[in-house]
N, C-alpha and C positions, 0 to 999 in steps of 0.2 A: 351542463358544464358552464361555469362562470368564467367569463373572459374579463380580465382586468385591463383597463386602458393604461396608457403610459402615464397619465396624470394621476393625482392622488385620489380621484373620485372612484368609487366602486360601482360595478354593475351588479345589482342585487337580484336581477331577474334570472330565474332558473328555468330552463326548458326541460321537460321530462324526456327521457330517451324513448320511452314507449308510452303513448298516451291512449287512454280509454275515455269514452264519453263521460263516464261517471266519476272519474278520478279528479280530485282537487289538486291543483298545483299550489304548493306552499312556497312562499318567498323564504329564501334562506339568506342569512346575513354573512358576509365574508368576515371572518375574524382577522383583524390586523395583528401582526406580530410586532413585538417591540423592536425598535431599530437597534441593531447590534453594531457597535463600533468596530471597525477593522483595526487589526494590530499586526505589527511586524516584529519578530524577534530576530535580532542580528547575532549570529554566532560569534564565538571568540575568534575563529579563523577569519571571518569577514572583517571583524574589528582590526585584527592584526594587518590584514591586507590593506585596509583603508589607511591605517597608521603608516605603513611602509610607503604607500602611494603619496601621502601628504609629505612625508619626509623626503622622498625623492624629488619633489618639486623644488625644495630649497637647497638640495645638494647638487652641485654641478656634476654632470655626467663624466667629465674628464678632470682629473686632478692636475691642473696646469703646473703647479709647483713641482710635483713629482716628475712629470714629463720633462720639465726643464732641467731638473737634477740629473736625470738619466742621460739626456742629450749632452750635458756638460761633461759627465763622467766618460761618455763614449768618445767625445772629442779629445779629452785629456788622456785617454787610454787607461783610465783607472776603474772602469766598470768591470766587475768580475764576470767572466764568461765561462760557464761550465759546459764544455763541449760534450761530455758524456751525458749530462742531463738533457741537453738539446737533442742529441741522437736518440735517447730513450723516448722523448716526446714525439719526435718525428716518426719513429716506429709505431708508437701507440696510435698516432693519427692515421697511419697507413692501414692499420688493422681495424680501425673503428668501423669503416663501411662494411667489412666482412662480418664483424660481430653483430652489427645492427640488422643485417639481412637474414639472420637465423630466425 
């Protein structure tokens, strides 16, 4: 068995597994394989995720302008409040833990 060291030098001495007094030991040369370059294929999904991540760096997490508009409308009493829609969302939120536990 040939053991290759960590360096680029090769150990060309081969020890026979079973030796007999009349058997000649032949040196074998280790064949070096061509160096293969590593490659990475990035999927379309990964590219889209990267694109979205980069876009999120430049986009603020909170739209301050919209928040200020809603605050102003609430103070003036002009913000439309749909009590029925709020009630539906509240019921939906209450049912959510039950539906997720199944």
